Phi, psi and omega in degrees: 000323182273357180303140181295344179274350177075185180289132187285342184281350177266134178200163176063216183302326180294323178291316178299318180296321180295316178293319178299324182294321179286327175294320178296322177297323177295316177295321179298320176300317180302312179293318181298316181297328179289329186262340191293327182289346181300320179272333181295315187289347177255002179282125180296333180286323176292317180300319179293318180297325181270010177078031180049066183293156176289170179297326178295317179293323177300316178300318180294315181297326178283317188284341179301335175303319181287329173298314177298320180296320177296318177299315180298319180294320179291317177299321179296325178298329181273330191244339189296324181292322179289321181287326186096164184294317185294308183290327176295319178295319178296317179298312180299319180293322178295314179299317180296320179297315178300313180297321181294320179294316177297319182292315182290341180254012185294143178237357176203170191298313185301316178298318182294318183292319177297319181295327178296319179294316181298315179298320179296320178301317178299315182289332175298318176295313185298314182290338178282326189260330186297319178297323179292315179302313181296314185291327185279348177255348185276148173284161183301322184289335186255348192297311183299318180296320182291324176295319177300318180295324180297321179297315179295327176298319177300315179293329175297320176296320177298314180295320180300319179300318180294317181291325176294318177300319179294316180297323182283349176301329184274006178243101183291158178102185184297334181299337182301325180249336180288319182299312179301323181290323181280338184297332181295342176297337178302316182287317181291323177292325176300315178298317182293329181278320188273320188302322179303336180274356184257156179276161167286175185282150178304321182297315180293319181295318180295325182280323191245336186287157180300320180241123178293344179297331178294320177296320177296319180296318179293319178300317179298318179295320179298323181271354179068031181229170178283155179300336182273356182298143185300319181294321179294316179296321179296316180294321178298317180297322176298318180296314180299318179296317180297318179297320179298315180295316180299319181299324180284328188260356184297129184255169178268176180294329179291339179293343177297337185248020178241145183282319180056026177078356179231026177054041182303317182295318179295324178291327174296318178295324176297318180296315177299316186295317185294325180283325176294320181294332176303317181287330178290350174294336180093012184300327184280358165299317181280319184295313184272327194231028181305311178298320177298318179300314182292325179287313186285315185274327188246358174072023179283156173281171187298317182297312182294322180296318178294317182295316180292324177300325177299318182285332174298315181286329173297318177297323178303315180294314180300317180298324179293326176292321182297332182295335181296336178265003184247008182288132182207169182273072179253321175107158184293316185300310180298323177297308182301313185292311184294318181287329175295318177295320177300316179294325177300312181297316181297318181292325175297316178298320178299315180299319179298315181297317180294320180293321181290315180075180181096167185296311182296318179295325179294320177298315178297322180297319177297318178302317182290334173296316177297318180293327178297314178295326177296316179296322180293327185270318189280170178146175180234142188221165180243151180287160177239130178266126186271151176280168183300332186264009178293125187299318188271352187233146174282155179303135175080358180291133172264111182268129180246093181285152177297138185280173176099161174300337181301318189236328185298330179294339176277342178272322188302315181302319179295332179281316189279335183281138175290158185306321186302326183238014188299311185295312182291319180295320179294323179296316179290329176295321176296321177297322177297324177298314180295322179292321173297321176301315179304314182299314182294314182293328180292317189270343189297308182302310179294328179295314179297324182285326189259323183242358172056236187297339179295339176302319181291328177295320180302313182285334173296317178295320179297323176294322177296320177296320177302314180299317181294319181295316178298315181298323184279325195236346188258113179289153175288133178246346184293143177077011180235146174289160178297330178291320180292331175295319175303319183297329181299328189267003175287135184286132177246145179292320180230129179291159189266011180200146177292152183257137172279172186298321183286336177294332181291343176277347184257158170296139186302333181293334180295311179294322180297320179292321179296324179285334182284328185296311179300323179298315181293325178295317181296318179296318180296322180293320180293320180293335181275352182281147184289130173075006183269152175238126185239131173245118182231130176257128179226150175272116178257148178253126175251119183262115180236120180061026177086356180256148184256140171222154184252143174215146180274127181235126178261120180252133176244117181250128178261127176290155182281000000 
């Protein structure tokens, strides 16, 4: 049962479905943990049990979860590769279960605060390993769709937490807040019971196991074919090639702060920044504190605040589904800038409504809360074509990540970071997201209580700053291979185009990326035409030992 190859009777779609189910449970836990405190912090029974803490203490008790999550994500960066995907997921689920039990049985503040940190460490591990586990067992044709489903599962967990909090409102006593906190054990126990019967990923087994044949056997079972099948052998060869390239290019932690001729350090700062800025949008005011927001800003009673919060999160899920029909070739930059400006405008309108007060203004304020979540979720994005050596993707796969600040910020670091520091940089970027989350969750309760509508003005300004920073410093990555993104950052003696006045306000890489996208589109369109022959010269960057060199490559593409 504990064998890394898992139970032998599972194979094909049933094995993939079983692994997907535990990954979905992990994403659901992530969403549930973000939403469950929304009802707990407004429960009079929890407040009495914790000694009627101040708004500052409430913020601290809630936000310690994010401190733990950052610690867990950093620890996972150091240990997850050695442990493997399966054991890392089991470890994270075990830690979270322990933390949830301590939290649900807490009788005083110190116990509750320690349990929040422990639970956060568990979720840090889970969120670090589940996307990798899912991507490495999925076939190329199914991977993008399954990643989209995982995101909606996370929002489903968030919505479930709100509805459970609302249902428990009608049950007086300690059970009102203890049951929602303990209910998350259902998901972690499911992971702990099912995962031992599942295999680790073929990629991890081929790289780390004593015998690479075990990885091949697991790969064959996942695809429902024999180990000798041509497709299985081809996929195994791709994995072996990717591992070989990674082994040569794997960097140390100090490489995060070195340029290596391709601005690696600056790209690492971009990855940290985009995830931190996601939290500065203020989304977790609504995610963590929707009932508090409705009570403090709009004067609603506890029941109505909880009930309305449920529909806000239901809208969140619906909005995430709508995005699948809104994907287009617009690009990350336009998405980030336009939606940040949209959230800025909505928050200003929210502040005005709260400041004016009255029945009509309250209705308008609720509408703007819904619109804020829509701006955070919606947007249009372009696919990214991965190179042959991308660890999580098969060669030629077009990955279509869910659009919006909600999800695209989790895609951008993996795109912008060079292969040498991609794994370590992405892990620290996730930690930056959790730390930003901590800051927002910490300050929101006292801010709403002490400065009221001005809280929304602060986050409106931060969204405007987010838009300006992205416009000035963040290159477009959509529609480009990861290799072509590396090429953008190679230093040239003379730039290839004159700059207009507004371009001088931007980092030179931004303009270079914008000029590269139309060229790649034209080349791609020509290659796709019937009977056409295209000769295109491009400067490719080959990164060897962390140093960049340029070489001219002539590609001849024959149309089908």
